ZADO-115362 format. One record per residue (C-alpha): x negated, y, z. Coordinates in pm, 1 decimal, padded with zeros to 6 digits. Layout:
BEGIN
{x->X, y->Y, z->Z}
...
//
This chain:
BEGIN
{x->-03705.0, y->00149.5, z->-04853.1}
{x->-04087.4, y->00276.1, z->-04929.8}
{x->-04132.3, y->00680.0, z->-05023.1}
{x->-04362.4, y->00679.9, z->-05289.8}
{x->-04652.8, y->00926.8, z->-05198.6}
{x->-04665.2, y->01268.1, z->-05353.3}
{x->-05007.8, y->01273.2, z->-05520.0}
{x->-05229.2, y->01629.8, z->-05517.5}
{x->-05067.7, y->01905.7, z->-05705.8}
{x->-05207.3, y->02209.3, z->-05894.3}
{x->-05017.9, y->02487.6, z->-05923.7}
{x->-05146.3, y->02720.8, z->-06208.0}
{x->-05042.4, y->03118.5, z->-06263.5}
{x->-05168.3, y->03330.4, z->-06564.7}
{x->-05255.9, y->03633.2, z->-06287.0}
{x->-05293.1, y->03735.6, z->-05941.2}
{x->-05081.1, y->04033.3, z->-05935.1}
{x->-04728.4, y->04048.0, z->-05751.1}
{x->-04516.1, y->03968.0, z->-06054.6}
{x->-04196.0, y->03719.8, z->-05998.4}
{x->-04370.0, y->03415.2, z->-06098.9}
{x->-04668.0, y->03469.1, z->-05932.3}
{x->-04458.2, y->03521.2, z->-05622.0}
{x->-04277.5, y->03218.1, z->-05689.8}
{x->-04616.0, y->03014.3, z->-05686.9}
{x->-04765.2, y->03113.7, z->-05369.0}
{x->-04432.2, y->03091.6, z->-05189.2}
{x->-04390.4, y->02710.3, z->-05308.3}
{x->-04771.2, y->02669.7, z->-05278.7}
{x->-04717.7, y->02742.4, z->-04912.5}
{x->-04434.5, y->02545.5, z->-04854.4}
{x->-04585.1, y->02204.4, z->-04989.4}
{x->-04910.4, y->02329.0, z->-04786.4}
{x->-04674.4, y->02345.4, z->-04454.9}
{x->-04518.4, y->02017.3, z->-04566.3}
{x->-04885.1, y->01846.9, z->-04572.8}
{x->-04880.0, y->01813.6, z->-04936.1}
{x->-05215.8, y->01860.7, z->-05099.1}
{x->-05138.5, y->02143.5, z->-05309.0}
{x->-05391.9, y->02399.8, z->-05510.0}
{x->-05335.0, y->02729.3, z->-05649.4}
{x->-05546.1, y->02824.5, z->-05951.2}
{x->-05504.4, y->03141.1, z->-06068.4}
{x->-05625.5, y->03409.6, z->-06355.0}
{x->-05802.6, y->03708.4, z->-06216.8}
{x->-06105.5, y->03864.4, z->-06020.6}
{x->-06251.2, y->03613.0, z->-05787.5}
{x->-06385.1, y->03908.2, z->-05566.7}
{x->-06026.9, y->04028.6, z->-05506.9}
{x->-05850.5, y->03703.7, z->-05462.0}
{x->-05456.8, y->03708.2, z->-05511.1}
{x->-05230.1, y->03983.4, z->-05382.2}
{x->-05176.5, y->03858.6, z->-05061.0}
{x->-05336.1, y->03580.5, z->-04833.1}
{x->-05218.3, y->03219.9, z->-04906.5}
{x->-05236.1, y->02892.7, z->-04650.6}
{x->-05289.8, y->02671.9, z->-04927.4}
{x->-05618.9, y->02662.3, z->-05051.2}
{x->-05651.8, y->02843.6, z->-05426.8}
{x->-05899.7, y->02895.0, z->-05711.5}
{x->-05927.9, y->03210.2, z->-05905.4}
{x->-06070.0, y->03147.9, z->-06255.9}
{x->-06240.9, y->03479.6, z->-06403.7}
{x->-05996.9, y->03644.4, z->-06629.9}
{x->-06214.2, y->03721.9, z->-06981.7}
{x->-06223.2, y->04105.7, z->-07109.5}
{x->-05891.6, y->04201.3, z->-07238.6}
{x->-05821.7, y->04144.9, z->-07614.3}
{x->-05791.7, y->04440.0, z->-07871.4}
{x->-05427.0, y->04303.1, z->-07895.7}
{x->-05153.0, y->04105.9, z->-07666.2}
{x->-05195.2, y->03797.8, z->-07894.7}
{x->-05618.9, y->03791.1, z->-07844.7}
{x->-05535.2, y->03882.4, z->-07501.7}
{x->-05329.1, y->03552.1, z->-07476.0}
{x->-05587.7, y->03345.4, z->-07653.9}
{x->-05864.8, y->03446.2, z->-07454.6}
{x->-05647.6, y->03413.6, z->-07123.9}
{x->-05530.2, y->03067.6, z->-07219.5}
{x->-05903.6, y->02973.2, z->-07342.4}
{x->-06034.9, y->03059.4, z->-07003.1}
{x->-05797.7, y->02833.2, z->-06773.5}
{x->-05776.1, y->02562.7, z->-07007.8}
{x->-06190.0, y->02562.9, z->-06930.8}
{x->-06149.1, y->02537.5, z->-06574.8}
{x->-05861.8, y->02301.4, z->-06586.9}
{x->-06044.5, y->02021.8, z->-06734.4}
{x->-06249.3, y->01993.6, z->-06376.2}
{x->-05897.6, y->02039.6, z->-06177.5}
{x->-05735.8, y->01792.5, z->-06345.2}
{x->-05999.1, y->01526.2, z->-06208.6}
{x->-05865.4, y->01571.3, z->-05849.4}
{x->-05520.5, y->01683.1, z->-05939.1}
{x->-05292.0, y->01436.9, z->-06111.1}
{x->-05013.1, y->01677.9, z->-06152.3}
{x->-05074.6, y->01998.0, z->-06317.4}
{x->-04759.0, y->02240.1, z->-06268.0}
{x->-04726.7, y->02562.0, z->-06471.3}
{x->-04528.0, y->02856.6, z->-06400.1}
{x->-04596.5, y->03059.8, z->-06740.4}
{x->-04677.4, y->02987.6, z->-07086.0}
{x->-05045.3, y->03092.2, z->-07081.9}
{x->-05078.7, y->02847.9, z->-06813.5}
{x->-04885.3, y->02547.2, z->-06979.9}
{x->-05074.9, y->02617.6, z->-07307.8}
{x->-05372.3, y->02575.4, z->-07077.4}
{x->-05292.1, y->02246.8, z->-06931.8}
{x->-05219.3, y->02103.3, z->-07299.8}
{x->-05517.9, y->02215.9, z->-07392.2}
{x->-05717.3, y->02089.1, z->-07071.3}
{x->-05512.7, y->01748.6, z->-07118.6}
{x->-05666.7, y->01631.4, z->-07485.0}
{x->-06036.2, y->01735.1, z->-07345.5}
{x->-05965.5, y->01531.9, z->-07024.0}
{x->-05796.6, y->01266.8, z->-07176.3}
{x->-06125.7, y->01183.4, z->-07397.5}
{x->-06295.4, y->01181.2, z->-07077.4}
{x->-06080.7, y->01000.6, z->-06857.2}
{x->-05866.2, y->01230.3, z->-06680.7}
{x->-05508.9, y->01135.9, z->-06720.8}
{x->-05238.0, y->01405.2, z->-06621.1}
{x->-04903.3, y->01509.2, z->-06597.3}
{x->-04795.8, y->01855.5, z->-06715.4}
{x->-04486.5, y->02040.8, z->-06554.0}
{x->-04372.2, y->02377.1, z->-06644.3}
{x->-04115.3, y->02595.0, z->-06475.4}
{x->-03945.5, y->02839.2, z->-06732.1}
{x->-03827.9, y->03145.4, z->-06556.7}
{x->-03668.2, y->03297.1, z->-06850.4}
{x->-03777.0, y->03304.7, z->-07184.6}
{x->-03936.1, y->03671.5, z->-07324.5}
{x->-03810.8, y->03829.2, z->-07667.5}
{x->-04156.1, y->03922.8, z->-07833.8}
{x->-04194.0, y->04111.5, z->-08121.1}
{x->-04497.8, y->03891.0, z->-08235.3}
{x->-04434.1, y->03574.6, z->-08444.3}
{x->-04748.2, y->03450.3, z->-08296.0}
{x->-04636.1, y->03506.3, z->-07946.3}
{x->-04317.1, y->03383.6, z->-08000.2}
{x->-04447.6, y->03051.6, z->-08150.8}
{x->-04723.0, y->03032.2, z->-07817.5}
{x->-04401.3, y->03065.0, z->-07584.3}
{x->-04214.2, y->02780.0, z->-07756.1}
{x->-04480.3, y->02550.2, z->-07767.6}
{x->-04532.1, y->02581.2, z->-07392.4}
{x->-04147.0, y->02514.0, z->-07336.6}
{x->-04163.7, y->02197.7, z->-07564.5}
{x->-04503.5, y->02052.3, z->-07495.1}
{x->-04507.9, y->01967.1, z->-07099.1}
{x->-04402.6, y->01630.6, z->-06978.4}
{x->-04140.9, y->01783.2, z->-06754.1}
{x->-03978.7, y->02109.6, z->-06734.9}
{x->-03780.3, y->02300.2, z->-06444.2}
{x->-03593.1, y->02599.3, z->-06429.7}
{x->-03474.2, y->02817.3, z->-06185.1}
{x->-03080.7, y->02846.5, z->-06295.5}
{x->-02841.4, y->02658.0, z->-06482.8}
{x->-02803.6, y->02895.3, z->-06775.7}
{x->-03174.2, y->02879.3, z->-06863.7}
{x->-03113.0, y->02488.2, z->-06824.6}
{x->-02837.7, y->02518.5, z->-07082.0}
{x->-03051.8, y->02727.6, z->-07310.7}
{x->-03351.1, y->02513.6, z->-07284.8}
{x->-03145.2, y->02240.3, z->-07392.2}
{x->-02948.5, y->02439.7, z->-07720.4}
{x->-03239.0, y->02613.6, z->-07826.5}
{x->-03552.8, y->02399.3, z->-07777.1}
{x->-03394.2, y->02046.3, z->-07744.9}
{x->-03550.4, y->02023.4, z->-07364.0}
{x->-03366.1, y->01864.6, z->-07134.9}
{x->-03463.4, y->02062.5, z->-06786.6}
{x->-03404.9, y->02036.8, z->-06375.8}
{x->-03288.8, y->02329.0, z->-06192.8}
{x->-03502.8, y->02362.2, z->-05881.6}
{x->-03378.7, y->02725.8, z->-05720.2}
{x->-03561.1, y->02970.6, z->-05564.9}
{x->-03623.2, y->03077.8, z->-05235.6}
{x->-03685.6, y->03355.5, z->-04955.0}
{x->-03832.7, y->03377.3, z->-04616.4}
{x->-03551.9, y->03544.2, z->-04454.7}
{x->-03759.4, y->03626.6, z->-04136.9}
{x->-04036.9, y->03786.9, z->-04307.2}
{x->-03770.5, y->04029.5, z->-04489.0}
{x->-03539.4, y->04052.8, z->-04163.2}
{x->-03789.3, y->04161.2, z->-03915.3}
{x->-03901.9, y->04481.2, z->-03976.6}
{x->-04082.3, y->04744.6, z->-03744.8}
{x->-03829.9, y->05046.0, z->-03768.0}
{x->-04138.6, y->05244.6, z->-03736.8}
{x->-04261.2, y->05158.8, z->-04075.3}
{x->-03928.3, y->05164.6, z->-04277.0}
{x->-03909.1, y->05544.1, z->-04134.4}
{x->-04223.2, y->05620.8, z->-04255.7}
{x->-04161.1, y->05448.3, z->-04610.3}
{x->-03862.0, y->05640.1, z->-04646.9}
{x->-04025.9, y->06011.7, z->-04564.8}
{x->-04294.8, y->05905.5, z->-04838.4}
{x->-03994.1, y->05943.6, z->-05097.2}
{x->-03778.8, y->06169.4, z->-04968.2}
{x->-04025.2, y->06419.9, z->-04829.0}
{x->-04031.1, y->06621.4, z->-04533.6}
{x->-03731.5, y->06845.7, z->-04653.8}
{x->-03490.6, y->06536.0, z->-04768.6}
{x->-03491.7, y->06299.7, z->-04502.2}
{x->-03097.1, y->06248.9, z->-04562.2}
{x->-03127.2, y->06194.6, z->-04907.6}
{x->-03025.5, y->05811.2, z->-05005.3}
{x->-03289.9, y->05580.6, z->-05124.7}
{x->-03175.8, y->05357.1, z->-05365.9}
{x->-03446.0, y->05070.3, z->-05464.7}
{x->-03566.0, y->04935.7, z->-05797.3}
{x->-03826.8, y->04665.4, z->-05785.4}
{x->-04009.2, y->04547.0, z->-06101.5}
{x->-04137.6, y->04857.3, z->-06223.1}
{x->-04017.3, y->05068.6, z->-06571.8}
{x->-03953.5, y->04788.5, z->-06816.5}
{x->-03698.4, y->04705.8, z->-07047.3}
{x->-03597.8, y->04390.0, z->-06874.3}
{x->-03541.2, y->04536.1, z->-06561.0}
{x->-03259.5, y->04787.4, z->-06729.7}
{x->-03477.9, y->05098.8, z->-06573.6}
{x->-03297.5, y->05348.2, z->-06878.2}
{x->-02931.7, y->05256.8, z->-06780.4}
{x->-03057.7, y->05301.2, z->-06393.7}
{x->-03179.5, y->05637.2, z->-06464.5}
{x->-02900.5, y->05753.1, z->-06664.3}
{x->-02670.0, y->05605.0, z->-06398.0}
{x->-02846.4, y->05776.6, z->-06148.9}
{x->-02763.5, y->06145.6, z->-06309.3}
{x->-02419.4, y->06024.1, z->-06354.5}
{x->-02416.9, y->05951.6, z->-05983.4}
{x->-02578.9, y->06241.7, z->-05837.4}
{x->-02271.1, y->06513.9, z->-05881.1}
{x->-02052.2, y->06259.6, z->-05681.8}
{x->-02260.4, y->06246.9, z->-05404.7}
{x->-02298.8, y->06511.3, z->-05128.8}
{x->-02660.4, y->06434.6, z->-05116.6}
{x->-02829.0, y->06303.3, z->-05437.7}
{x->-03005.2, y->05986.0, z->-05385.9}
{x->-03373.6, y->05959.3, z->-05492.2}
{x->-03452.8, y->05660.9, z->-05699.4}
{x->-03766.0, y->05486.9, z->-05540.6}
{x->-03960.0, y->05249.4, z->-05827.0}
{x->-04171.8, y->04972.9, z->-05718.8}
{x->-04393.6, y->04731.8, z->-05925.0}
{x->-04492.3, y->04777.8, z->-06232.6}
{x->-04801.1, y->04540.2, z->-06309.1}
{x->-04719.2, y->04316.5, z->-06641.0}
{x->-04888.8, y->04117.5, z->-06882.2}
{x->-04704.4, y->04323.9, z->-07137.7}
{x->-04773.9, y->04685.3, z->-07203.3}
{x->-04470.2, y->04859.9, z->-07119.4}
{x->-04581.3, y->05213.8, z->-07172.7}
{x->-04397.3, y->05337.2, z->-07451.5}
{x->-04065.6, y->05266.7, z->-07289.8}
{x->-04179.0, y->05403.9, z->-06964.8}
{x->-04283.5, y->05689.2, z->-07128.7}
{x->-03972.4, y->05703.0, z->-07323.1}
{x->-03778.8, y->05655.6, z->-07020.1}
{x->-03954.3, y->05921.9, z->-06802.7}
{x->-03909.7, y->06160.9, z->-07114.3}
{x->-03519.8, y->06172.8, z->-07036.2}
{x->-03568.7, y->06258.8, z->-06697.5}
{x->-03532.3, y->06653.1, z->-06750.6}
{x->-03248.9, y->06641.2, z->-06986.5}
{x->-03059.9, y->06450.0, z->-06719.4}
{x->-03133.9, y->06697.9, z->-06444.3}
{x->-03379.6, y->06419.9, z->-06272.1}
{x->-03778.8, y->06501.7, z->-06146.6}
{x->-04013.1, y->06288.5, z->-06189.4}
{x->-04156.4, y->06294.4, z->-05806.3}
{x->-03841.8, y->06402.7, z->-05685.6}
{x->-03525.1, y->06222.6, z->-05826.1}
{x->-03730.2, y->05918.2, z->-05925.3}
{x->-04065.5, y->05810.1, z->-05764.1}
{x->-04317.0, y->05565.9, z->-05914.3}
{x->-04478.2, y->05346.9, z->-05614.7}
{x->-04639.0, y->05121.7, z->-05816.4}
{x->-04739.1, y->04803.2, z->-05702.6}
{x->-04753.6, y->04854.1, z->-05325.6}
{x->-04949.6, y->04633.8, z->-05066.1}
{x->-04770.9, y->04288.0, z->-04997.9}
{x->-04758.3, y->04386.0, z->-04626.8}
{x->-04523.8, y->04690.2, z->-04670.3}
{x->-04262.7, y->04463.7, z->-04904.0}
{x->-04036.4, y->04404.5, z->-04637.9}
{x->-04045.4, y->04783.1, z->-04474.2}
{x->-03931.9, y->04904.6, z->-04845.3}
{x->-03635.3, y->04718.9, z->-04830.9}
{x->-03573.2, y->04835.0, z->-04470.0}
{x->-03645.0, y->05185.8, z->-04557.0}
{x->-03361.3, y->05188.3, z->-04880.5}
{x->-03004.9, y->05217.1, z->-04851.5}
{x->-02933.8, y->04970.6, z->-05149.6}
{x->-03110.3, y->04757.6, z->-05414.6}
{x->-03006.7, y->04868.7, z->-05771.2}
{x->-03086.6, y->04598.8, z->-06003.7}
{x->-02929.5, y->04616.7, z->-06327.1}
{x->-03165.2, y->04364.1, z->-06530.3}
{x->-03081.6, y->04318.5, z->-06873.0}
{x->-03262.4, y->03920.5, z->-06888.9}
{x->-03362.5, y->03750.7, z->-06536.1}
{x->-03468.4, y->03363.8, z->-06479.5}
{x->-03300.4, y->03398.2, z->-06100.8}
{x->-03387.2, y->03759.9, z->-05909.9}
{x->-03629.4, y->03694.5, z->-05645.3}
{x->-03562.9, y->04056.8, z->-05523.1}
{x->-03212.1, y->03995.7, z->-05483.9}
{x->-03278.9, y->03735.9, z->-05222.7}
{x->-03542.2, y->03934.4, z->-05054.5}
{x->-03293.3, y->04240.5, z->-04998.4}
{x->-02991.6, y->04032.7, z->-04863.3}
{x->-03252.6, y->03896.9, z->-04642.1}
{x->-03342.4, y->04261.0, z->-04512.4}
{x->-02956.9, y->04332.2, z->-04528.3}
{x->-02995.3, y->04529.2, z->-04785.2}
{x->-02636.6, y->04595.0, z->-04998.3}
{x->-02710.2, y->04546.4, z->-05393.7}
{x->-02565.9, y->04637.2, z->-05737.6}
{x->-02654.5, y->04382.8, z->-05995.5}
{x->-02557.9, y->04317.4, z->-06379.2}
{x->-02356.0, y->04066.7, z->-06452.6}
{x->-02570.7, y->03819.8, z->-06590.0}
{x->-02527.5, y->03443.5, z->-06608.3}
{x->-02775.7, y->03352.7, z->-06385.6}
{x->-02668.9, y->03590.7, z->-06128.6}
{x->-02319.8, y->03504.7, z->-06147.1}
{x->-02433.9, y->03110.4, z->-06041.0}
{x->-02510.9, y->03219.1, z->-05719.2}
{x->-02357.3, y->03587.6, z->-05647.6}
{x->-01986.2, y->03663.6, z->-05669.2}
{x->-01901.2, y->03999.5, z->-05762.3}
{x->-01705.8, y->04226.9, z->-05556.8}
{x->-01845.3, y->03972.1, z->-05242.6}
{x->-02173.7, y->03880.0, z->-05221.8}
{x->-02274.2, y->04207.5, z->-05450.4}
{x->-02107.5, y->04477.3, z->-05676.6}
{x->-02155.3, y->04291.6, z->-06021.3}
{x->-02159.6, y->04554.9, z->-06310.5}
{x->-02173.4, y->04485.7, z->-06667.7}
{x->-02507.2, y->04466.8, z->-06909.1}
{x->-02615.2, y->04830.8, z->-06965.4}
{x->-02254.6, y->04983.9, z->-06898.7}
{x->-02416.6, y->05301.0, z->-06723.8}
{x->-02075.1, y->05477.6, z->-06624.6}
{x->-01973.5, y->05122.8, z->-06420.9}
{x->-02339.0, y->05154.7, z->-06291.2}
{x->-02297.4, y->05490.3, z->-06117.4}
{x->-01955.1, y->05410.5, z->-06002.7}
{x->-02109.0, y->05128.4, z->-05840.8}
{x->-02391.7, y->05345.9, z->-05726.3}
{x->-02128.6, y->05595.7, z->-05554.2}
{x->-01946.2, y->05314.6, z->-05383.6}
{x->-02202.8, y->05164.7, z->-05218.1}
{x->-02366.1, y->05536.1, z->-05103.5}
{x->-01977.4, y->05703.4, z->-05002.7}
{x->-01825.1, y->05350.6, z->-04859.7}
{x->-01957.0, y->05233.3, z->-04469.2}
{x->-01742.3, y->04930.8, z->-04515.1}
{x->-01820.5, y->04825.9, z->-04873.9}
{x->-02202.1, y->04840.1, z->-04749.6}
{x->-02137.8, y->04637.8, z->-04435.5}
{x->-01918.1, y->04347.0, z->-04601.8}
{x->-02229.3, y->04331.8, z->-04885.3}
{x->-02464.4, y->04305.0, z->-04575.6}
{x->-02283.5, y->04024.3, z->-04405.7}
{x->-02204.1, y->03803.7, z->-04728.9}
{x->-02589.2, y->03875.0, z->-04832.3}
{x->-02717.2, y->03735.2, z->-04512.4}
{x->-02513.8, y->03387.6, z->-04604.7}
{x->-02605.3, y->03417.8, z->-04928.7}
{x->-02984.2, y->03448.1, z->-04817.7}
{x->-02959.4, y->03172.1, z->-04568.0}
{x->-02875.6, y->02878.5, z->-04823.2}
{x->-03177.6, y->02963.1, z->-05034.5}
{x->-03519.1, y->02848.5, z->-04842.6}
{x->-03892.5, y->02787.0, z->-04977.9}
{x->-03871.2, y->02437.6, z->-04760.3}
{x->-03604.6, y->02312.7, z->-04940.1}
{x->-03695.1, y->02431.4, z->-05280.6}
{x->-04069.0, y->02249.9, z->-05192.9}
{x->-03904.4, y->01911.4, z->-05072.1}
{x->-03705.8, y->01907.7, z->-05396.0}
{x->-04028.3, y->01941.6, z->-05583.5}
{x->-04241.4, y->01704.8, z->-05388.5}
{x->-03977.3, y->01469.0, z->-05464.5}
{x->-04021.5, y->01533.6, z->-05822.7}
{x->-04404.3, y->01517.0, z->-05820.1}
{x->-04368.6, y->01142.6, z->-05596.5}
{x->-04140.9, y->01032.4, z->-05891.5}
{x->-04369.8, y->01114.3, z->-06151.6}
{x->-04686.6, y->00968.8, z->-05947.4}
{x->-04450.3, y->00617.6, z->-05956.6}
{x->-04439.2, y->00615.5, z->-06296.9}
{x->-04036.4, y->00665.9, z->-06281.4}
{x->-03808.3, y->00814.7, z->-06538.1}
{x->-03904.4, y->01190.5, z->-06622.3}
{x->-03629.5, y->01387.1, z->-06572.3}
{x->-03704.9, y->01630.6, z->-06835.5}
{x->-03935.3, y->01764.9, z->-07068.3}
{x->-03977.9, y->01746.1, z->-07420.4}
{x->-04355.6, y->01646.9, z->-07536.3}
{x->-04665.3, y->01507.4, z->-07361.3}
//
């Protein structure tokens, strides 16, 4: 039986910074490139800086416009800038695959212009999760970015069901992947130096808890610092929480400031018990997982949770909240310690167990390694390539709500 060819594909993302959707985009693009497919990554950012890490796949950086006075203005300007660039991109890429709502809306605009010029494209959108915006304008923008694409993908059955129930969109599930070798093979001296950066010269024996994603509502940061304060008295040596990341399209500064304002009342000090590291160089990321004693990931909403797979690849035990997306591929008490969303005493107890009980840690490390090996980027790329080939052949589209 003949195999349908995979047409040139452009993978689109709203940023060049290391947020989850951007990490997903670059990993998928490199895996498709390694399989021999014609793929281009298009991101919105500073062309002189490029993406936060090198890529094997070719890239195009569209200059990001000046930020607007409001989030609504920023979204509009970024959408317009990306849409303008995509008219030319679409001429050589029959499939435009957006990874976020800004890119998806840009595809819709570019297709209107491209159709008039004779360029026809198929729009694909991966919905990682749906945000809770306070702005009616942004909620409408997000909704249109879900219902307009020809084909919609998502990374978990939980979000597939939400898209069907709330948006009338039939999405296909294609899971994330992880580069196990990258996170498993870390130089011990790098891990030691990074650990010393947060424990200090007089605190090398302090346990290190890692948080990935910055201080923001979706990451459950306020619950984590409160749980940290509860856990500290139960341990012989109080842990230090190292917080990585924080670059976000939305402005989470008020939330961050309110979380940090709680620290003194909790008996915690910024810089001693909670250390903000911000966005670290990509080459350091495996080292931070190796430097820590556990990943604390008590999110209130996630599409899949790439950081969980990265930590497991590095042999790091994990505590998560009991989100439905996590429960699809993780078993509480076997692969991770899992606690109810927002349950600070339960989270504190889980952190204490992880830092006290060697048997629990070793069991989670072994189980986590098995979980990580089930999810690879080559497998995800092959599944995407199969979908692209179906679309190129004009077969029935497996999802999507508009067009």
